[in-house]
Backbone as a printed PyTorch tensor [residue, N CA C, xyz], in Angstrom:
tensor([[[  0.8530,  -1.1750,   0.0000],
         [  0.0000,   0.0000,   0.0000],
         [  0.8940,   1.2310,   0.0000]],

        [[  0.6670,   2.1020,  -0.9570],
         [  1.4330,   3.3410,  -1.0550],
         [  0.6430,   4.4520,  -0.3740]],

        [[  1.2640,   5.0610,   0.6500],
         [  0.5600,   6.0550,   1.4740],
         [  1.2920,   7.3880,   1.4660]],

        [[  0.5000,   8.4360,   1.6100],
         [  1.0080,   9.8010,   1.6110],
         [  0.2730,  10.6070,   2.6700]],

        [[  1.0080,  11.4930,   3.3130],
         [  0.4170,  12.4570,   4.2420],
         [  0.7310,  13.8500,   3.7270]],

        [[ -0.3280,  14.6420,   3.5390],
         [ -0.1860,  16.0480,   3.1710],
         [ -0.2890,  16.8310,   4.4760]],

        [[  0.7470,  17.5940,   4.7980],
         [  0.8910,  18.2060,   6.1140],
         [  1.1800,  19.6920,   6.0300]],

        [[  0.5890,  20.4370,   6.9500],
         [  1.0150,  21.8040,   7.2300],
         [  1.1700,  21.9050,   8.7420]],

        [[  2.3740,  22.2430,   9.1830],
         [  2.6620,  22.3610,  10.6140],
         [  3.6070,  23.5320,  10.7930]],

        [[  3.2320,  24.4820,  11.6420],
         [  3.9920,  25.7140,  11.6980],
         [  4.5430,  26.0760,  13.0740]],

        [[  3.7400,  26.5860,  13.9370],
         [  4.2000,  27.2430,  15.1630],
         [  5.1690,  26.4010,  15.9960]],

        [[  4.7120,  25.3180,  16.5150],
         [  5.5480,  24.4720,  17.3750],
         [  5.7450,  23.0860,  16.7720]],

        [[  5.3300,  22.9230,  15.5410],
         [  5.4330,  21.6440,  14.8190],
         [  4.6900,  20.5200,  15.5260]],

        [[  3.6040,  20.8910,  16.2000],
         [  2.7700,  19.9060,  16.8840],
         [  2.2470,  18.8550,  15.9210]],

        [[  1.6690,  19.3110,  14.8250],
         [  1.0400,  18.3840,  13.8790],
         [  2.0880,  17.5510,  13.1600]],

        [[  3.2620,  18.0990,  12.9570],
         [  4.3400,  17.3390,  12.3280],
         [  4.7340,  16.1430,  13.1970]],

        [[  4.7500,  16.3250,  14.5010],
         [  5.0610,  15.2200,  15.4110],
         [  4.0350,  14.1040,  15.2680]],

        [[  2.7740,  14.4830,  15.1950],
         [  1.6920,  13.5040,  15.0220],
         [  1.8300,  12.8240,  13.6590]],

        [[  2.0890,  13.6100,  12.6270],
         [  2.2360,  13.0600,  11.2740],
         [  3.3530,  12.0250,  11.2170]],

        [[  4.4630,  12.3070,  11.8660],
         [  5.5840,  11.3560,  11.8570],
         [  5.2200,  10.0560,  12.5510]],

        [[  4.4360,  10.1340,  13.6250],
         [  3.9930,   8.9160,  14.3170],
         [  3.0810,   8.0840,  13.4240]],

        [[  2.1800,   8.7490,  12.7400],
         [  1.2670,   8.0570,  11.8260],
         [  2.0330,   7.4920,  10.6390]],

        [[  2.9220,   8.2920,  10.0720],
         [  3.6910,   7.8780,   8.8940],
         [  4.5480,   6.6510,   9.1650]],

        [[  5.0950,   6.5790,  10.3540],
         [  5.9450,   5.4320,  10.6900],
         [  5.1590,   4.1210,  10.6090]],

        [[  3.9490,   4.1310,  11.0960],
         [  3.1190,   2.9270,  11.0920],
         [  2.6290,   2.6050,   9.6800]],

        [[  2.2550,   3.6290,   8.9240],
         [  1.7080,   3.4230,   7.5830],
         [  2.7780,   3.3900,   6.4960]],

        [[  4.0390,   3.5880,   6.8840],
         [  5.1410,   3.6850,   5.9250],
         [  4.7940,   4.7240,   4.8530]],

        [[  4.3460,   5.8720,   5.3190],
         [  3.8610,   6.9270,   4.4300],
         [  4.9120,   8.0040,   4.2060]],

        [[  4.8820,   8.5820,   3.0310],
         [  5.6580,   9.7770,   2.7450],
         [  4.9260,  10.9600,   3.3740]],

        [[  5.6740,  11.9810,   3.7800],
         [  5.0730,  13.2180,   4.2800],
         [  5.4960,  14.3410,   3.3430]],

        [[  4.5100,  15.0750,   2.8500],
         [  4.7950,  16.2070,   1.9690],
         [  3.9300,  17.3960,   2.3790]],

        [[  4.4850,  18.5830,   2.1860],
         [  3.7240,  19.8120,   2.3910],
         [  2.9810,  20.0930,   1.0910]],

        [[  1.8790,  20.8330,   1.1320],
         [  1.0900,  21.0530,  -0.0830],
         [  1.9030,  21.5620,  -1.2760]],

        [[  2.8680,  22.4200,  -1.0270],
         [  3.6480,  22.9660,  -2.1440],
         [  4.6860,  21.9760,  -2.6880]],

        [[  4.8440,  20.8330,  -2.0320],
         [  5.8310,  19.8490,  -2.4680],
         [  5.2640,  18.7770,  -3.4040]],

        [[  3.9720,  18.8290,  -3.6690],
         [  3.3740,  17.7940,  -4.5090],
         [  2.2740,  18.4000,  -5.3710]],

        [[  2.1850,  17.8900,  -6.5640],
         [  1.1280,  18.2920,  -7.4770],
         [ -0.1380,  17.5200,  -7.1050]],

        [[ -1.2560,  18.2000,  -6.9390],
         [ -2.4890,  17.4940,  -6.5810],
         [ -2.8400,  16.3420,  -7.5280]],

        [[ -2.4190,  16.4400,  -8.7830],
         [ -2.6860,  15.3640,  -9.7480],
         [ -1.9400,  14.0800,  -9.3960]],

        [[ -0.8460,  14.1920,  -8.6420],
         [ -0.0500,  13.0180,  -8.2920],
         [ -0.6720,  12.1750,  -7.1820]],

        [[ -1.7290,  12.6700,  -6.5530],
         [ -2.4180,  11.9270,  -5.4960],
         [ -2.9720,  10.6090,  -6.0400]],

        [[ -3.2820,  10.5760,  -7.3180],
         [ -3.8380,   9.3710,  -7.9260],
         [ -2.9130,   8.1640,  -7.8040]],

        [[ -1.6360,   8.3740,  -7.5690],
         [ -0.6700,   7.2770,  -7.4870],
         [ -0.5710,   6.6760,  -6.0810]],

        [[ -1.3630,   7.1640,  -5.1600],
         [ -1.3380,   6.6820,  -3.7810],
         [ -2.6370,   5.9480,  -3.4560]],

        [[ -2.5020,   4.9190,  -2.6270],
         [ -3.6700,   4.1390,  -2.2070],
         [ -4.3950,   4.7820,  -1.0320]],

        [[ -3.6460,   5.4920,  -0.2060],
         [ -4.1780,   6.1100,   1.0090],
         [ -3.5280,   7.4750,   1.1780]],

        [[ -4.3540,   8.4860,   1.4470],
         [ -3.8290,   9.8390,   1.6150],
         [ -4.4070,  10.4400,   2.8900]],

        [[ -3.5270,  10.9730,   3.7390],
         [ -3.9360,  11.6660,   4.9460],
         [ -3.7280,  13.1590,   4.7920]],

        [[ -4.5790,  13.9300,   5.4280],
         [ -4.4860,  15.3880,   5.3990],
         [ -4.4800,  15.8950,   6.8270]],

        [[ -3.4780,  16.7170,   7.1790],
         [ -3.4170,  17.2070,   8.5430],
         [ -2.7660,  18.5630,   8.6790]],

        [[ -3.2330,  19.2920,   9.6880],
         [ -2.6330,  20.5770,  10.0620],
         [ -3.1280,  20.9250,  11.4510]],

        [[ -2.6080,  22.0230,  11.9660],
         [ -3.1840,  22.5810,  13.1710],
         [ -4.5460,  23.1530,  12.8250]],

        [[ -5.2920,  23.4780,  13.8440],
         [ -6.6100,  24.0700,  13.6450],
         [ -6.4940,  25.5800,  13.8350]],

        [[ -6.9830,  26.3130,  12.8490],
         [ -6.9280,  27.7720,  12.8320],
         [ -8.3510,  28.2860,  12.6230]],

        [[ -8.9300,  28.9090,  13.6270],
         [-10.2920,  29.4100,  13.4960],
         [-11.2920,  28.2970,  13.2230]],

        [[-11.1400,  27.1950,  13.9050],
         [-12.0370,  26.0290,  13.8070],
         [-11.9830,  25.3040,  12.4650]],

        [[-10.8510,  25.4040,  11.7550],
         [-10.6870,  24.6680,  10.4990],
         [ -9.2010,  24.4150,  10.2360]],

        [[ -8.9310,  23.5410,   9.3020],
         [ -7.5470,  23.2550,   8.9160],
         [ -6.9250,  24.4900,   8.2530]],

        [[ -5.6140,  24.4880,   8.1810],
         [ -4.8890,  25.6020,   7.5820],
         [ -5.3090,  25.7910,   6.1260]],

        [[ -5.3290,  27.0340,   5.6810],
         [ -5.7540,  27.3740,   4.3200],
         [ -4.9800,  26.6120,   3.2490]],

        [[ -3.6940,  26.3490,   3.4640],
         [ -2.9100,  25.6470,   2.4370],
         [ -3.4410,  24.2350,   2.1980]],

        [[ -3.9340,  23.5890,   3.2400],
         [ -4.5230,  22.2530,   3.0970],
         [ -5.8670,  22.3590,   2.3710]],

        [[ -6.6720,  23.3250,   2.7660],
         [ -7.9840,  23.4990,   2.1370],
         [ -7.8490,  23.8720,   0.6600]],

        [[ -6.9180,  24.7550,   0.3470],
         [ -6.6910,  25.1450,  -1.0460],
         [ -6.1650,  23.9690,  -1.8650]],

        [[ -5.3200,  23.1510,  -1.2620],
         [ -4.7960,  21.9700,  -1.9500],
         [ -5.9390,  21.0400,  -2.3460]],

        [[ -6.8800,  20.8220,  -1.4390],
         [ -7.9930,  19.9160,  -1.7470],
         [ -8.8640,  20.4710,  -2.8780]],

        [[ -8.9260,  21.7830,  -3.0100],
         [ -9.6820,  22.3760,  -4.1180],
         [ -9.0880,  21.9870,  -5.4750]],

        [[ -7.7950,  21.7050,  -5.4960],
         [ -7.0950,  21.3750,  -6.7400],
         [ -7.0760,  19.8790,  -7.0490]],

        [[ -7.5790,  19.0580,  -6.1400],
         [ -7.5810,  17.6110,  -6.3620],
         [ -8.4670,  17.2310,  -7.5380]],

        [[ -8.0530,  16.1980,  -8.2440],
         [ -8.8800,  15.6530,  -9.3120],
         [-10.0480,  14.8850,  -8.7050]],

        [[-11.1300,  14.8220,  -9.4270],
         [-12.2800,  14.0280,  -9.0050],
         [-11.8740,  12.5480,  -8.9830]],

        [[-12.3400,  11.8190,  -7.9950],
         [-12.0290,  10.4010,  -7.8650],
         [-13.2810,   9.6790,  -7.3640]],

        [[-13.1660,   8.3780,  -7.2050],
         [-14.2840,   7.6080,  -6.6680],
         [-13.7720,   6.6840,  -5.5720]],

        [[-14.0810,   7.0150,  -4.3350],
         [-13.7940,   6.1320,  -3.2110],
         [-12.3410,   6.0130,  -2.7920]],

        [[-11.4790,   6.9270,  -3.2170],
         [-10.0820,   6.8780,  -2.7520],
         [-10.0770,   7.0880,  -1.2470]],

        [[ -9.3640,   6.2270,  -0.5570],
         [ -9.3510,   6.2560,   0.9050],
         [ -8.4600,   7.3760,   1.4270]],

        [[ -8.9840,   8.0690,   2.4240],
         [ -8.2560,   9.1680,   3.0360],
         [ -8.5730,   9.2280,   4.5250]],

        [[ -7.7460,   9.9460,   5.2490],
         [ -8.0030,  10.2130,   6.6580],
         [ -7.6240,  11.6490,   6.9510]],

        [[ -8.1670,  12.1560,   8.0380],
         [ -7.9470,  13.5410,   8.4480],
         [ -7.3930,  13.5300,   9.8700]],

        [[ -6.4330,  14.4210,  10.1330],
         [ -5.9380,  14.5610,  11.4980],
         [ -5.5800,  16.0140,  11.7600]],

        [[ -5.4550,  16.3430,  13.0440],
         [ -5.1150,  17.7120,  13.4180],
         [ -4.6210,  17.7620,  14.8560]],

        [[ -4.0220,  18.8990,  15.1690],
         [ -3.7440,  19.2540,  16.5590],
         [ -4.4860,  20.5560,  16.8100]],

        [[ -4.8340,  20.7590,  18.0510],
         [ -5.6880,  21.9010,  18.3750],
         [ -5.2150,  22.5580,  19.6660]],

        [[ -5.1260,  23.8660,  19.6530],
         [ -4.6860,  24.6190,  20.8200],
         [ -5.7960,  24.9930,  21.7730]],

        [[ -6.9270,  24.3270,  21.6710],
         [ -8.0420,  24.5990,  22.5950],
         [ -7.6300,  24.2140,  24.0120]],

        [[ -8.2120,  24.8520,  25.0040],
         [ -7.8350,  24.5900,  26.4050],
         [ -8.3490,  23.2400,  26.9100]],

        [[ -7.6070,  22.2010,  26.6290],
         [ -8.0300,  20.8510,  26.9930],
         [ -8.1220,  20.6670,  28.5040]],

        [[ -7.3490,  21.4310,  29.2570],
         [ -7.4000,  21.3080,  30.7220],
         [ -8.7740,  21.6940,  31.2640]],

        [[ -9.4610,  22.5630,  30.5440],
         [-10.7920,  22.9890,  30.9710],
         [-11.8590,  22.0090,  30.4820]],

        [[-11.8110,  21.6650,  29.1960],
         [-12.8540,  20.8420,  28.6000],
         [-12.5700,  19.3540,  28.5650]],

        [[-11.3120,  18.9770,  28.7090],
         [-10.9480,  17.5660,  28.6870],
         [-10.9960,  16.9660,  27.2960]],

        [[-10.6350,  15.7040,  27.2050],
         [-10.5800,  14.9980,  25.9270],
         [-11.9570,  14.9070,  25.2800]],

        [[-12.9960,  14.7980,  26.0800],
         [-14.3540,  14.7170,  25.5290],
         [-14.6630,  15.9710,  24.7170]],

        [[-14.2750,  17.1420,  25.2330],
         [-14.4850,  18.3850,  24.5100],
         [-13.7480,  18.3510,  23.1770]],

        [[-12.5200,  17.8600,  23.1950],
         [-11.7140,  17.7880,  21.9870],
         [-12.3170,  16.7950,  20.9970]],

        [[-12.7760,  15.6550,  21.4860],
         [-13.4060,  14.6580,  20.6160],
         [-14.6510,  15.2290,  19.9450]],

        [[-15.4310,  16.0090,  20.6850],
         [-16.6190,  16.6430,  20.1110],
         [-16.2300,  17.7540,  19.1330]],

        [[-15.1640,  18.4630,  19.4530],
         [-14.7060,  19.5840,  18.6370],
         [-14.2080,  19.1210,  17.2720]],

        [[-13.7200,  17.8840,  17.1850],
         [-13.2100,  17.3560,  15.9190],
         [-14.2900,  17.3950,  14.8400]],

        [[-15.5120,  17.1690,  15.2120],
         [-16.6080,  17.1780,  14.2410],
         [-16.6980,  18.5410,  13.5670]],

        [[-16.6060,  19.5980,  14.3770],
         [-16.6710,  20.9510,  13.8280],
         [-15.3900,  21.3070,  13.0650]],

        [[-14.2410,  21.0550,  13.6680],
         [-12.9630,  21.4700,  13.0800],
         [-12.6590,  20.7850,  11.7500]],

        [[-13.0620,  19.5550,  11.6200],
         [-12.7570,  18.7960,  10.4090],
         [-13.8500,  18.9000,   9.3500]],

        [[-14.9500,  19.5510,   9.6690],
         [-16.1110,  19.5220,   8.7730],
         [-15.8290,  20.1100,   7.3860]],

        [[-15.1330,  21.2290,   7.3050],
         [-14.8790,  21.8450,   6.0080],
         [-13.9780,  20.9470,   5.1480]],

        [[-12.8920,  20.4520,   5.7190],
         [-11.9960,  19.5620,   4.9730],
         [-12.7250,  18.2730,   4.5910]],

        [[-13.4580,  17.7120,   5.5290],
         [-14.2100,  16.4800,   5.2600],
         [-15.1520,  16.6760,   4.0760]],

        [[-15.8740,  17.7920,   4.0600],
         [-16.8230,  18.0680,   2.9820],
         [-16.1110,  18.2630,   1.6450]],

        [[-14.9980,  18.9890,   1.6530],
         [-14.2390,  19.2030,   0.4170],
         [-13.7640,  17.8640,  -0.1620]],

        [[-13.3090,  16.9710,   0.6940],
         [-12.8430,  15.6630,   0.2270],
         [-14.0030,  14.8270,  -0.3150]],

        [[-15.1160,  14.8410,   0.3750],
         [-16.2880,  14.0760,  -0.0780],
         [-16.7720,  14.5640,  -1.4370]],

        [[-16.7940,  15.8790,  -1.6270],
         [-17.2270,  16.4470,  -2.9080],
         [-16.3220,  15.9610,  -4.0400]],

        [[-15.0480,  15.7620,  -3.7510],
         [-14.0910,  15.2910,  -4.7570],
         [-14.1290,  13.7700,  -4.9240]],

        [[-14.9650,  13.0770,  -4.1410],
         [-15.1180,  11.6310,  -4.2840],
         [-14.2650,  10.7960,  -3.3560]],

        [[-13.6560,  11.4290,  -2.3580],
         [-12.8120,  10.7060,  -1.4050],
         [-13.6630,  10.0820,  -0.3090]],

        [[-13.2030,   8.9640,   0.1910],
         [-13.8550,   8.2740,   1.2970],
         [-13.0250,   8.5090,   2.5500]],

        [[-13.5350,   9.3040,   3.4780],
         [-12.8380,   9.5910,   4.7310],
         [-13.0890,   8.4090,   5.6650]],

        [[-12.0230,   7.6260,   5.9330],
         [-12.2090,   6.4010,   6.7190],
         [-12.0250,   6.6010,   8.2170]],

        [[-11.3360,   7.6710,   8.6160],
         [-11.1840,   7.9350,  10.0460],
         [-10.6080,   9.3250,  10.2600]],

        [[-10.7090,   9.8030,  11.5120],
         [-10.2320,  11.1370,  11.8720],
         [ -9.5950,  11.0950,  13.2540]],

        [[ -8.6010,  11.9710,  13.4560],
         [ -7.8540,  12.0170,  14.7110],
         [ -7.5760,  13.4710,  15.0660]],

        [[ -7.6690,  13.7740,  16.3490],
         [ -7.3100,  15.1040,  16.8460],
         [ -6.6650,  14.9410,  18.2160]],

        [[ -5.6950,  15.7860,  18.5100],
         [ -5.1360,  15.8260,  19.8610],
         [ -4.7480,  17.2620,  20.1860]],

        [[ -4.5200,  17.5120,  21.4540],
         [ -4.1310,  18.8420,  21.9010],
         [ -2.7380,  19.1870,  21.3940]],

        [[ -2.5260,  20.4690,  21.1670],
         [ -1.2230,  20.9670,  20.7670],
         [ -0.8710,  22.2100,  21.5690]],

        [[  0.4200,  22.3850,  21.8290],
         [  0.9120,  23.5570,  22.5360],
         [  0.5380,  24.8050,  21.7410]],

        [[ -0.0010,  25.8090,  22.4230],
         [ -0.5100,  27.0020,  21.7570],
         [  0.0020,  28.2500,  22.4730]],

        [[  0.7440,  29.0830,  21.7350],
         [  1.2030,  30.3700,  22.2670],
         [  0.7330,  31.5290,  21.3940]],

        [[ -0.3210,  31.3260,  20.6570],
         [ -0.8460,  32.3830,  19.7890],
         [ -1.4740,  33.5040,  20.6020]],

        [[ -1.4570,  34.6790,  20.0070],
         [ -2.1460,  35.8530,  20.5430],
         [ -1.7170,  36.1490,  21.9830]],

        [[ -2.6800,  36.4360,  22.8370],
         [ -2.4030,  36.7950,  24.2240],
         [ -1.8720,  35.6250,  25.0420]],

        [[ -2.0180,  34.3970,  24.5410],
         [ -1.5740,  33.2150,  25.2970],
         [ -0.0630,  33.2350,  25.5510]],

        [[  0.6760,  33.8620,  24.6560],
         [  2.1350,  33.9170,  24.8300],
         [  2.5080,  34.6870,  26.1010]],

        [[  1.6460,  35.6210,  26.5110],
         [  1.8970,  36.3970,  27.7290],
         [  1.8550,  35.5280,  28.9870]],

        [[  1.1680,  34.4070,  28.9010],
         [  1.0170,  33.4920,  30.0390],
         [  1.7890,  32.1930,  29.8550]],

        [[  2.6270,  32.1360,  28.8190],
         [  3.4130,  30.9290,  28.5700],
         [  2.6800,  29.8780,  27.7620]],

        [[  1.5020,  30.2040,  27.2640],
         [  0.7630,  29.2940,  26.3990],
         [ -0.1070,  28.3160,  27.1630]],

        [[ -0.8060,  27.4820,  26.4050],
         [ -1.6280,  26.4150,  26.9900],
         [ -1.2510,  25.0880,  26.3300]],

        [[ -1.6060,  24.0280,  26.9850],
         [ -1.3070,  22.6700,  26.5190],
         [  0.1980,  22.4400,  26.3960]],

        [[  0.9410,  22.9470,  27.3640],
         [  2.4010,  22.7670,  27.3460],
         [  2.7430,  21.2840,  27.2810]],

        [[  3.7280,  20.9820,  26.4420],
         [  4.1880,  19.6010,  26.3200],
         [  3.3100,  18.7300,  25.4350]],

        [[  2.3080,  19.3000,  24.8120],
         [  1.4060,  18.5410,  23.9430],
         [  1.7760,  18.8060,  22.4900]],

        [[  1.7120,  17.8400,  21.6280],
         [  1.3760,  16.4590,  21.9150],
         [  2.4720,  15.7920,  22.7480]],

        [[  2.0350,  15.0070,  23.7020],
         [  2.9650,  14.2980,  24.5800],
         [  3.0940,  12.8380,  24.1300]],

        [[  3.8110,  12.0460,  24.9050],
         [  4.0420,  10.6390,  24.5380],
         [  2.7250,   9.8770,  24.3920]],

        [[  1.7730,  10.1650,  25.2590],
         [  0.4740,   9.4790,  25.1670],
         [ -0.2670,   9.8800,  23.8870]],

        [[ -0.2150,  11.1670,  23.5320],
         [ -0.8440,  11.6310,  22.2910],
         [ -0.2290,  10.9370,  21.0770]],

        [[  1.0980,  10.8320,  21.0830],
         [  1.7860,  10.2080,  19.9500],
         [  1.4960,   8.7140,  19.8850]],

        [[  1.3540,   8.0840,  21.0350],
         [  0.9570,   6.6760,  21.0770],
         [ -0.4650,   6.5220,  20.5390]],

        [[ -1.3470,   7.4450,  20.9000],
         [ -2.7100,   7.4270,  20.3640],
         [ -2.7120,   7.6130,  18.8450]],

        [[ -1.8100,   8.4500,  18.3380],
         [ -1.6850,   8.6390,  16.8860],
         [ -1.2130,   7.3410,  16.2280]],

        [[ -0.2810,   6.6530,  16.8620],
         [  0.1660,   5.3600,  16.3330],
         [ -0.9870,   4.3550,  16.3210]],

        [[ -1.7510,   4.3140,  17.3970],
         [ -2.9020,   3.4060,  17.4680],
         [ -3.9330,   3.7480,  16.3950]],

        [[ -4.1270,   5.0280,  16.1510],
         [ -5.0000,   5.4880,  15.0760],
         [ -4.5070,   4.9210,  13.7400]],

        [[ -3.2030,   5.0150,  13.5010],
         [ -2.6270,   4.5050,  12.2500],
         [ -2.7650,   2.9850,  12.1500]],

        [[ -2.5480,   2.2800,  13.2550],
         [ -2.7320,   0.8210,  13.2440],
         [ -4.1730,   0.4650,  12.8850]],

        [[ -5.1130,   1.2250,  13.4190],
         [ -6.5290,   0.9940,  13.1400],
         [ -6.8210,   1.1990,  11.6530]],

        [[ -6.2490,   2.2390,  11.0740],
         [ -6.4160,   2.4960,   9.6420],
         [ -5.8090,   1.3430,   8.8390]],

        [[ -4.6130,   0.9610,   9.2000],
         [ -3.9070,  -0.1000,   8.4820],
         [ -4.7140,  -1.4000,   8.5040]],

        [[ -5.3150,  -1.6650,   9.6290],
         [ -6.1200,  -2.8740,   9.7730],
         [ -7.3690,  -2.8180,   8.8880]],

        [[ -7.9530,  -1.6380,   8.7400],
         [ -9.1740,  -1.4680,   7.9390],
         [ -8.9150,  -1.5360,   6.4450]],

        [[ -7.7150,  -1.2150,   6.0190],
         [ -7.4050,  -1.1530,   4.5800],
         [ -7.1750,  -2.5490,   4.0100]]])
């Protein structure tokens, strides 16, 4: 199975850490949107899309990349992200519920192009954006070892389903 992860990770490289954990299990290549032509996605059996969450959605570079994808039928894909939401207040349940909202735009764009989203993953990420930097940020140390293990388990689950 030939696998690819399309990634955008910027501030603290939170999502890149998650992507590497997933890629190791799936033996996937990791590329940033500008490193691959959307037409080349056809040569992969499984494609993952991930970034941090910005304003309750994936980064614009990921969303714009999906706009350029060729129409397909049932190509398997997965979505993942890291999120700087205050997990200490809302807990993992809040984050699990938030994934539905945060991934909705990307999920819809992929479905319109004929992709089959087989699973989704989200975890907390260290966030020092805006006023948070004045307080040292939130979700320090995230993604942590447990988050990365959960990302690996997510990848094993995908691998088993394929």
